[in-house]
PyMOL Python script that loads the backbone (N, CA, C, O; Angstrom):
from pymol import cmd

cmd.read_pdbstr("""\
ATOM      1  N   MET A   1       0.965  -1.321  -0.231  1.00  0.00           N
ATOM      2  CA  MET A   1       0.020   0.112   0.257  1.00  0.00           C
ATOM      3  C   MET A   1       0.917   1.269   0.102  1.00  0.00           C
ATOM      4  O   MET A   1       1.819   1.502   0.906  1.00  0.00           O
ATOM      5  N   PRO A   2       0.630   2.108  -1.091  1.00  0.00           N
ATOM      6  CA  PRO A   2       1.496   3.488  -1.090  1.00  0.00           C
ATOM      7  C   PRO A   2       1.181   4.390   0.264  1.00  0.00           C
ATOM      8  O   PRO A   2       0.140   4.360   0.921  1.00  0.00           O
ATOM      9  N   ASP A   3       2.032   4.978   0.441  1.00  0.00           N
ATOM     10  CA  ASP A   3       1.957   6.070   1.749  1.00  0.00           C
ATOM     11  C   ASP A   3       1.154   7.245   1.065  1.00  0.00           C
ATOM     12  O   ASP A   3       1.003   7.597  -0.105  1.00  0.00           O
ATOM     13  N   LEU A   4       0.523   7.887   2.773  1.00  0.00           N
ATOM     14  CA  LEU A   4      -0.136   8.599   2.570  1.00  0.00           C
ATOM     15  C   LEU A   4      -0.181  10.111   2.793  1.00  0.00           C
ATOM     16  O   LEU A   4      -0.398  10.740   3.829  1.00  0.00           O
ATOM     17  N   LYS A   5       0.098  10.558   1.470  1.00  0.00           N
ATOM     18  CA  LYS A   5       0.708  12.476   1.646  1.00  0.00           C
ATOM     19  C   LYS A   5      -0.411  12.833   2.616  1.00  0.00           C
ATOM     20  O   LYS A   5      -1.572  12.454   2.462  1.00  0.00           O
ATOM     21  N   ILE A   6       0.050  13.646   3.703  1.00  0.00           N
ATOM     22  CA  ILE A   6      -0.714  14.322   4.328  1.00  0.00           C
ATOM     23  C   ILE A   6      -0.247  16.029   4.458  1.00  0.00           C
ATOM     24  O   ILE A   6       0.899  16.469   4.538  1.00  0.00           O
ATOM     25  N   PRO A   7      -1.328  16.667   4.449  1.00  0.00           N
ATOM     26  CA  PRO A   7      -1.426  18.066   4.047  1.00  0.00           C
ATOM     27  C   PRO A   7      -0.864  18.859   5.315  1.00  0.00           C
ATOM     28  O   PRO A   7      -1.684  18.999   6.222  1.00  0.00           O
ATOM     29  N   TRP A   8       0.166  19.297   5.480  1.00  0.00           N
ATOM     30  CA  TRP A   8       1.237  19.963   6.110  1.00  0.00           C
ATOM     31  C   TRP A   8       0.188  21.066   7.284  1.00  0.00           C
ATOM     32  O   TRP A   8       0.167  21.139   8.512  1.00  0.00           O
ATOM     33  N   ASP A   9      -0.645  21.852   6.121  1.00  0.00           N
ATOM     34  CA  ASP A   9      -1.521  22.729   6.711  1.00  0.00           C
ATOM     35  C   ASP A   9      -2.640  22.473   7.499  1.00  0.00           C
ATOM     36  O   ASP A   9      -3.273  23.360   8.072  1.00  0.00           O
ATOM     37  N   GLU A  10      -2.932  21.146   7.551  1.00  0.00           N
ATOM     38  CA  GLU A  10      -4.159  20.418   8.328  1.00  0.00           C
ATOM     39  C   GLU A  10      -3.432  20.343   9.709  1.00  0.00           C
ATOM     40  O   GLU A  10      -4.148  20.521  10.694  1.00  0.00           O
ATOM     41  N   LEU A  11      -2.095  20.101   9.908  1.00  0.00           N
ATOM     42  CA  LEU A  11      -2.164  19.641  11.028  1.00  0.00           C
ATOM     43  C   LEU A  11      -1.857  20.690  12.013  1.00  0.00           C
ATOM     44  O   LEU A  11      -1.440  21.791  11.653  1.00  0.00           O
ATOM     45  N   SER A  12      -2.138  20.244  13.793  1.00  0.00           N
ATOM     46  CA  SER A  12      -1.960  21.166  14.254  1.00  0.00           C
ATOM     47  C   SER A  12      -0.693  21.530  14.584  1.00  0.00           C
ATOM     48  O   SER A  12       0.206  20.696  14.483  1.00  0.00           O
ATOM     49  N   GLU A  13      -0.437  22.792  15.016  1.00  0.00           N
ATOM     50  CA  GLU A  13       1.299  23.231  15.376  1.00  0.00           C
ATOM     51  C   GLU A  13       1.920  22.170  15.687  1.00  0.00           C
ATOM     52  O   GLU A  13       2.723  21.610  14.942  1.00  0.00           O
ATOM     53  N   ASP A  14       1.558  21.734  16.993  1.00  0.00           N
ATOM     54  CA  ASP A  14       2.365  20.850  17.896  1.00  0.00           C
ATOM     55  C   ASP A  14       2.545  19.587  17.251  1.00  0.00           C
ATOM     56  O   ASP A  14       3.635  19.087  17.529  1.00  0.00           O
ATOM     57  N   ALA A  15       1.612  18.696  16.240  1.00  0.00           N
ATOM     58  CA  ALA A  15       1.932  17.734  15.815  1.00  0.00           C
ATOM     59  C   ALA A  15       2.766  17.936  14.412  1.00  0.00           C
ATOM     60  O   ALA A  15       3.395  16.968  13.983  1.00  0.00           O
ATOM     61  N   LEU A  16       2.784  19.330  13.604  1.00  0.00           N
ATOM     62  CA  LEU A  16       3.607  19.559  12.730  1.00  0.00           C
ATOM     63  C   LEU A  16       5.173  19.765  13.175  1.00  0.00           C
ATOM     64  O   LEU A  16       6.086  19.490  12.396  1.00  0.00           O
ATOM     65  N   MET A  17       5.400  20.271  14.491  1.00  0.00           N
ATOM     66  CA  MET A  17       6.646  20.510  14.614  1.00  0.00           C
ATOM     67  C   MET A  17       7.297  19.097  14.956  1.00  0.00           C
ATOM     68  O   MET A  17       8.341  18.567  14.577  1.00  0.00           O
ATOM     69  N   GLY A  18       6.144  18.636  15.931  1.00  0.00           N
ATOM     70  CA  GLY A  18       7.011  17.223  16.287  1.00  0.00           C
ATOM     71  C   GLY A  18       7.161  16.773  15.305  1.00  0.00           C
ATOM     72  O   GLY A  18       8.353  16.550  15.517  1.00  0.00           O
ATOM     73  N   ILE A  19       6.935  16.195  13.783  1.00  0.00           N
ATOM     74  CA  ILE A  19       7.428  15.618  12.417  1.00  0.00           C
ATOM     75  C   ILE A  19       8.394  15.977  12.147  1.00  0.00           C
ATOM     76  O   ILE A  19       9.373  15.285  11.869  1.00  0.00           O
ATOM     77  N   ILE A  20       8.314  17.254  12.175  1.00  0.00           N
ATOM     78  CA  ILE A  20       9.657  18.213  11.520  1.00  0.00           C
ATOM     79  C   ILE A  20      10.992  17.587  12.709  1.00  0.00           C
ATOM     80  O   ILE A  20      11.760  16.677  12.398  1.00  0.00           O
ATOM     81  N   GLU A  21      11.018  18.194  13.850  1.00  0.00           N
ATOM     82  CA  GLU A  21      11.620  17.975  14.931  1.00  0.00           C
ATOM     83  C   GLU A  21      12.527  16.485  14.580  1.00  0.00           C
ATOM     84  O   GLU A  21      13.730  16.489  14.321  1.00  0.00           O
ATOM     85  N   GLU A  22      11.690  15.286  14.635  1.00  0.00           N
ATOM     86  CA  GLU A  22      11.854  13.945  14.764  1.00  0.00           C
ATOM     87  C   GLU A  22      12.856  13.943  13.124  1.00  0.00           C
ATOM     88  O   GLU A  22      14.017  13.541  13.046  1.00  0.00           O
ATOM     89  N   PHE A  23      12.220  14.369  12.227  1.00  0.00           N
ATOM     90  CA  PHE A  23      13.095  14.515  10.825  1.00  0.00           C
ATOM     91  C   PHE A  23      14.228  14.719  11.096  1.00  0.00           C
ATOM     92  O   PHE A  23      15.057  13.809  11.064  1.00  0.00           O
ATOM     93  N   VAL A  24      14.608  16.268  11.507  1.00  0.00           N
ATOM     94  CA  VAL A  24      15.593  16.958  11.418  1.00  0.00           C
ATOM     95  C   VAL A  24      16.467  16.142  12.123  1.00  0.00           C
ATOM     96  O   VAL A  24      17.626  16.223  11.718  1.00  0.00           O
ATOM     97  N   THR A  25      16.268  15.342  13.098  1.00  0.00           N
ATOM     98  CA  THR A  25      17.128  15.249  14.054  1.00  0.00           C
ATOM     99  C   THR A  25      17.393  13.208  13.889  1.00  0.00           C
ATOM    100  O   THR A  25      17.932  12.355  14.595  1.00  0.00           O
ATOM    101  N   ARG A  26      16.872  13.206  12.946  1.00  0.00           N
ATOM    102  CA  ARG A  26      17.225  11.543  12.506  1.00  0.00           C
ATOM    103  C   ARG A  26      18.581  11.227  12.425  1.00  0.00           C
ATOM    104  O   ARG A  26      19.261  12.151  12.869  1.00  0.00           O
ATOM    105  N   GLU A  27      19.151  10.402  12.081  1.00  0.00           N
ATOM    106  CA  GLU A  27      20.436   9.904  11.957  1.00  0.00           C
ATOM    107  C   GLU A  27      20.881   9.881  10.837  1.00  0.00           C
ATOM    108  O   GLU A  27      20.554   8.788  10.374  1.00  0.00           O
ATOM    109  N   GLY A  28      21.629  10.628   9.863  1.00  0.00           N
ATOM    110  CA  GLY A  28      22.013  10.660   8.514  1.00  0.00           C
ATOM    111  C   GLY A  28      21.421  11.980   7.670  1.00  0.00           C
ATOM    112  O   GLY A  28      21.685  12.196   6.487  1.00  0.00           O
ATOM    113  N   THR A  29      20.463  12.925   8.615  1.00  0.00           N
ATOM    114  CA  THR A  29      20.038  14.110   8.071  1.00  0.00           C
ATOM    115  C   THR A  29      21.538  15.238   8.594  1.00  0.00           C
ATOM    116  O   THR A  29      21.259  16.285   9.177  1.00  0.00           O
ATOM    117  N   GLU A  30      22.718  14.968   8.381  1.00  0.00           N
ATOM    118  CA  GLU A  30      23.682  15.978   8.434  1.00  0.00           C
ATOM    119  C   GLU A  30      23.531  16.803   7.516  1.00  0.00           C
ATOM    120  O   GLU A  30      22.823  16.532   6.547  1.00  0.00           O
ATOM    121  N   TYR A  31      24.219  18.063   7.650  1.00  0.00           N
ATOM    122  CA  TYR A  31      23.872  19.251   6.720  1.00  0.00           C
ATOM    123  C   TYR A  31      25.277  19.666   6.749  1.00  0.00           C
ATOM    124  O   TYR A  31      25.565  20.802   7.124  1.00  0.00           O
ATOM    125  N   GLY A  32      26.281  18.725   6.334  1.00  0.00           N
ATOM    126  CA  GLY A  32      27.685  18.935   6.090  1.00  0.00           C
ATOM    127  C   GLY A  32      28.408  19.583   7.065  1.00  0.00           C
ATOM    128  O   GLY A  32      27.843  19.573   8.159  1.00  0.00           O
ATOM    129  N   ASP A  33      29.740  20.284   7.021  1.00  0.00           N
ATOM    130  CA  ASP A  33      30.598  20.535   7.736  1.00  0.00           C
ATOM    131  C   ASP A  33      30.299  21.874   8.813  1.00  0.00           C
ATOM    132  O   ASP A  33      31.097  22.230   9.681  1.00  0.00           O
ATOM    133  N   SER A  34      29.167  22.419   8.583  1.00  0.00           N
ATOM    134  CA  SER A  34      29.284  23.671   9.423  1.00  0.00           C
ATOM    135  C   SER A  34      27.781  23.272  10.371  1.00  0.00           C
ATOM    136  O   SER A  34      26.726  23.005   9.796  1.00  0.00           O
ATOM    137  N   GLU A  35      27.877  23.285  11.403  1.00  0.00           N
ATOM    138  CA  GLU A  35      26.846  22.990  12.522  1.00  0.00           C
ATOM    139  C   GLU A  35      25.438  24.200  12.012  1.00  0.00           C
ATOM    140  O   GLU A  35      25.586  25.305  11.490  1.00  0.00           O
ATOM    141  N   ILE A  36      24.388  23.641  12.314  1.00  0.00           N
ATOM    142  CA  ILE A  36      23.218  24.241  11.851  1.00  0.00           C
ATOM    143  C   ILE A  36      22.196  23.677  13.347  1.00  0.00           C
ATOM    144  O   ILE A  36      21.933  22.529  13.707  1.00  0.00           O
ATOM    145  N   SER A  37      21.890  24.716  13.823  1.00  0.00           N
ATOM    146  CA  SER A  37      20.691  24.810  15.096  1.00  0.00           C
ATOM    147  C   SER A  37      19.741  23.938  14.708  1.00  0.00           C
ATOM    148  O   SER A  37      19.331  24.015  13.550  1.00  0.00           O
ATOM    149  N   LEU A  38      19.306  23.121  15.442  1.00  0.00           N
ATOM    150  CA  LEU A  38      17.479  22.506  15.482  1.00  0.00           C
ATOM    151  C   LEU A  38      16.656  23.490  14.843  1.00  0.00           C
ATOM    152  O   LEU A  38      16.100  23.284  13.764  1.00  0.00           O
ATOM    153  N   GLU A  39      16.552  24.801  15.646  1.00  0.00           N
ATOM    154  CA  GLU A  39      15.264  26.038  15.177  1.00  0.00           C
ATOM    155  C   GLU A  39      15.672  25.969  13.455  1.00  0.00           C
ATOM    156  O   GLU A  39      14.755  25.874  12.639  1.00  0.00           O
ATOM    157  N   VAL A  40      17.091  26.025  13.012  1.00  0.00           N
ATOM    158  CA  VAL A  40      17.174  26.744  11.485  1.00  0.00           C
ATOM    159  C   VAL A  40      16.727  25.448  10.748  1.00  0.00           C
ATOM    160  O   VAL A  40      16.003  25.388   9.755  1.00  0.00           O
ATOM    161  N   LYS A  41      17.180  24.643  11.285  1.00  0.00           N
ATOM    162  CA  LYS A  41      17.106  23.118  10.548  1.00  0.00           C
ATOM    163  C   LYS A  41      15.490  22.947  10.278  1.00  0.00           C
ATOM    164  O   LYS A  41      15.014  22.759   9.159  1.00  0.00           O
ATOM    165  N   CYS A  42      14.697  23.049  11.545  1.00  0.00           N
ATOM    166  CA  CYS A  42      13.097  23.152  11.199  1.00  0.00           C
ATOM    167  C   CYS A  42      12.650  24.138  10.822  1.00  0.00           C
ATOM    168  O   CYS A  42      11.462  23.871  10.645  1.00  0.00           O
ATOM    169  N   GLN A  43      12.882  25.606  10.454  1.00  0.00           N
ATOM    170  CA  GLN A  43      12.751  26.653  10.074  1.00  0.00           C
ATOM    171  C   GLN A  43      12.949  26.425   8.238  1.00  0.00           C
ATOM    172  O   GLN A  43      12.047  26.831   7.506  1.00  0.00           O
ATOM    173  N   GLN A  44      14.088  25.813   7.693  1.00  0.00           N
ATOM    174  CA  GLN A  44      14.269  25.327   7.072  1.00  0.00           C
ATOM    175  C   GLN A  44      13.349  24.193   5.859  1.00  0.00           C
ATOM    176  O   GLN A  44      13.175  24.145   4.641  1.00  0.00           O
ATOM    177  N   VAL A  45      12.976  23.461   6.979  1.00  0.00           N
ATOM    178  CA  VAL A  45      12.131  22.171   6.582  1.00  0.00           C
ATOM    179  C   VAL A  45      10.718  22.434   6.448  1.00  0.00           C
ATOM    180  O   VAL A  45      10.011  21.934   5.573  1.00  0.00           O
ATOM    181  N   ARG A  46      10.315  23.263   7.372  1.00  0.00           N
ATOM    182  CA  ARG A  46       8.982  24.063   7.555  1.00  0.00           C
ATOM    183  C   ARG A  46       8.998  25.156   5.725  1.00  0.00           C
ATOM    184  O   ARG A  46       8.130  24.998   4.867  1.00  0.00           O
ATOM    185  N   GLN A  47       9.697  25.738   5.644  1.00  0.00           N
ATOM    186  CA  GLN A  47       9.761  26.450   4.557  1.00  0.00           C
ATOM    187  C   GLN A  47       9.946  25.848   3.066  1.00  0.00           C
ATOM    188  O   GLN A  47       9.943  26.397   1.964  1.00  0.00           O
ATOM    189  N   GLN A  48      10.106  24.509   3.466  1.00  0.00           N
ATOM    190  CA  GLN A  48      10.479  23.592   2.177  1.00  0.00           C
ATOM    191  C   GLN A  48       8.727  22.983   1.734  1.00  0.00           C
ATOM    192  O   GLN A  48       8.115  22.805   0.681  1.00  0.00           O
ATOM    193  N   LEU A  49       8.421  22.818   3.232  1.00  0.00           N
ATOM    194  CA  LEU A  49       6.918  22.398   3.084  1.00  0.00           C
ATOM    195  C   LEU A  49       5.772  23.346   2.502  1.00  0.00           C
ATOM    196  O   LEU A  49       4.805  22.942   1.856  1.00  0.00           O
ATOM    197  N   ARG A  50       6.057  24.755   2.860  1.00  0.00           N
ATOM    198  CA  ARG A  50       5.229  26.094   2.417  1.00  0.00           C
ATOM    199  C   ARG A  50       5.506  25.808   0.931  1.00  0.00           C
ATOM    200  O   ARG A  50       4.565  25.693   0.146  1.00  0.00           O
ATOM    201  N   ASP A  51       6.495  25.718   0.626  1.00  0.00           N
ATOM    202  CA  ASP A  51       7.096  26.112  -0.661  1.00  0.00           C
ATOM    203  C   ASP A  51       6.468  25.062  -1.741  1.00  0.00           C
ATOM    204  O   ASP A  51       6.261  25.353  -2.919  1.00  0.00           O
ATOM    205  N   ASP A  52       6.271  24.129  -1.306  1.00  0.00           N
ATOM    206  CA  ASP A  52       5.845  22.730  -2.031  1.00  0.00           C
ATOM    207  C   ASP A  52       7.224  22.252  -2.337  1.00  0.00           C
ATOM    208  O   ASP A  52       7.321  21.655  -3.408  1.00  0.00           O
ATOM    209  N   GLU A  53       8.015  22.348  -1.824  1.00  0.00           N
ATOM    210  CA  GLU A  53       9.539  21.873  -2.242  1.00  0.00           C
ATOM    211  C   GLU A  53       9.629  20.100  -1.629  1.00  0.00           C
ATOM    212  O   GLU A  53      10.293  19.247  -2.219  1.00  0.00           O
ATOM    213  N   ALA A  54       8.679  19.773  -0.143  1.00  0.00           N
ATOM    214  CA  ALA A  54       8.248  19.036   0.155  1.00  0.00           C
ATOM    215  C   ALA A  54       7.127  18.578   0.672  1.00  0.00           C
ATOM    216  O   ALA A  54       6.123  19.288   0.615  1.00  0.00           O
ATOM    217  N   PHE A  55       7.087  17.512   1.178  1.00  0.00           N
ATOM    218  CA  PHE A  55       5.567  16.849   1.413  1.00  0.00           C
ATOM    219  C   PHE A  55       6.010  15.997   2.724  1.00  0.00           C
ATOM    220  O   PHE A  55       7.196  15.670   2.734  1.00  0.00           O
ATOM    221  N   ILE A  56       5.096  15.531   4.000  1.00  0.00           N
ATOM    222  CA  ILE A  56       4.851  14.691   4.664  1.00  0.00           C
ATOM    223  C   ILE A  56       4.047  13.389   4.173  1.00  0.00           C
ATOM    224  O   ILE A  56       3.014  13.497   3.512  1.00  0.00           O
ATOM    225  N   THR A  57       4.607  12.130   4.549  1.00  0.00           N
ATOM    226  CA  THR A  57       4.021  10.960   3.987  1.00  0.00           C
ATOM    227  C   THR A  57       3.378  10.111   5.392  1.00  0.00           C
ATOM    228  O   THR A  57       3.978  10.371   6.435  1.00  0.00           O
ATOM    229  N   PHE A  58       2.378   9.261   5.487  1.00  0.00           N
ATOM    230  CA  PHE A  58       2.470   8.547   7.048  1.00  0.00           C
ATOM    231  C   PHE A  58       2.192   6.809   6.137  1.00  0.00           C
ATOM    232  O   PHE A  58       1.277   6.406   5.420  1.00  0.00           O
ATOM    233  N   ASP A  59       3.530   6.143   6.649  1.00  0.00           N
ATOM    234  CA  ASP A  59       3.107   4.688   6.237  1.00  0.00           C
ATOM    235  C   ASP A  59       2.679   3.947   7.166  1.00  0.00           C
ATOM    236  O   ASP A  59       3.323   3.634   8.167  1.00  0.00           O
ATOM    237  N   GLU A  60       1.143   3.490   6.800  1.00  0.00           N
ATOM    238  CA  GLU A  60       0.238   3.172   7.643  1.00  0.00           C
ATOM    239  C   GLU A  60       0.827   1.508   8.302  1.00  0.00           C
ATOM    240  O   GLU A  60       0.471   1.019   9.374  1.00  0.00           O
ATOM    241  N   GLU A  61       1.776   0.901   7.320  1.00  0.00           N
ATOM    242  CA  GLU A  61       2.275  -0.336   7.927  1.00  0.00           C
ATOM    243  C   GLU A  61       3.425   0.110   9.046  1.00  0.00           C
ATOM    244  O   GLU A  61       3.524  -0.667   9.996  1.00  0.00           O
ATOM    245  N   LEU A  62       3.897   0.731   9.046  1.00  0.00           N
ATOM    246  CA  LEU A  62       4.816   1.128  10.063  1.00  0.00           C
ATOM    247  C   LEU A  62       4.481   2.009  10.919  1.00  0.00           C
ATOM    248  O   LEU A  62       5.116   2.204  11.955  1.00  0.00           O
ATOM    249  N   GLN A  63       3.105   2.845  10.470  1.00  0.00           N
ATOM    250  CA  GLN A  63       2.886   3.816  11.292  1.00  0.00           C
ATOM    251  C   GLN A  63       3.695   5.068  11.936  1.00  0.00           C
ATOM    252  O   GLN A  63       3.582   5.546  13.065  1.00  0.00           O
ATOM    253  N   THR A  64       4.483   5.421  10.947  1.00  0.00           N
ATOM    254  CA  THR A  64       5.206   6.240  11.140  1.00  0.00           C
ATOM    255  C   THR A  64       5.203   7.662   9.766  1.00  0.00           C
ATOM    256  O   THR A  64       4.754   7.529   8.627  1.00  0.00           O
ATOM    257  N   CYS A  65       5.719   8.682  10.239  1.00  0.00           N
ATOM    258  CA  CYS A  65       5.482   9.734   9.081  1.00  0.00           C
ATOM    259  C   CYS A  65       7.065  10.181   8.433  1.00  0.00           C
ATOM    260  O   CYS A  65       8.099   9.926   9.050  1.00  0.00           O
ATOM    261  N   SER A  66       7.052  10.719   7.411  1.00  0.00           N
ATOM    262  CA  SER A  66       8.428  11.079   7.003  1.00  0.00           C
ATOM    263  C   SER A  66       8.089  12.267   6.269  1.00  0.00           C
ATOM    264  O   SER A  66       6.953  12.532   5.874  1.00  0.00           O
ATOM    265  N   ILE A  67       9.261  13.074   6.077  1.00  0.00           N
ATOM    266  CA  ILE A  67       9.283  13.942   5.044  1.00  0.00           C
ATOM    267  C   ILE A  67      10.058  14.087   3.659  1.00  0.00           C
ATOM    268  O   ILE A  67      11.204  14.534   3.612  1.00  0.00           O
ATOM    269  N   SER A  68       9.439  13.729   2.683  1.00  0.00           N
ATOM    270  CA  SER A  68      10.588  13.510   1.475  1.00  0.00           C
ATOM    271  C   SER A  68      10.451  14.645   0.709  1.00  0.00           C
ATOM    272  O   SER A  68       9.493  15.362   0.996  1.00  0.00           O
ATOM    273  N   PRO A  69      11.303  15.052  -0.364  1.00  0.00           N
ATOM    274  CA  PRO A  69      11.278  16.402  -0.997  1.00  0.00           C
ATOM    275  C   PRO A  69      10.460  15.465  -2.285  1.00  0.00           C
ATOM    276  O   PRO A  69      10.431  14.270  -2.581  1.00  0.00           O
ATOM    277  N   ALA A  70       9.800  16.791  -2.874  1.00  0.00           N
ATOM    278  CA  ALA A  70       8.645  16.977  -4.264  1.00  0.00           C
ATOM    279  C   ALA A  70       9.699  16.840  -5.350  1.00  0.00           C
ATOM    280  O   ALA A  70      10.763  17.454  -5.421  1.00  0.00           O
ATOM    281  N   ASN A  71       9.108  15.718  -6.375  1.00  0.00           N
ATOM    282  CA  ASN A  71       9.887  15.536  -7.602  1.00  0.00           C
ATOM    283  C   ASN A  71       9.419  16.344  -8.376  1.00  0.00           C
ATOM    284  O   ASN A  71       9.870  16.437  -9.518  1.00  0.00           O
TER     285      ASN A  71
END
""", "prot")
cmd.dss("prot")
cmd.show_as("cartoon", "prot")
cmd.util.cbc("prot")
cmd.orient("prot")
């Protein structure tokens, strides 16, 4: 079954920030040599969602959310 696309703007502020924070703190989401604060990373991802450069998905089987780049 394909992942469900979740409209970011229909989530509560707490739910949206929880998904974004979990995403940016995952292992493997490093941003190169310079250290970027959690707040800045979250702002960048939120902007990508606003600009339709990324979207949120929900995997029903695993019961997890993720953020993926738009193609």
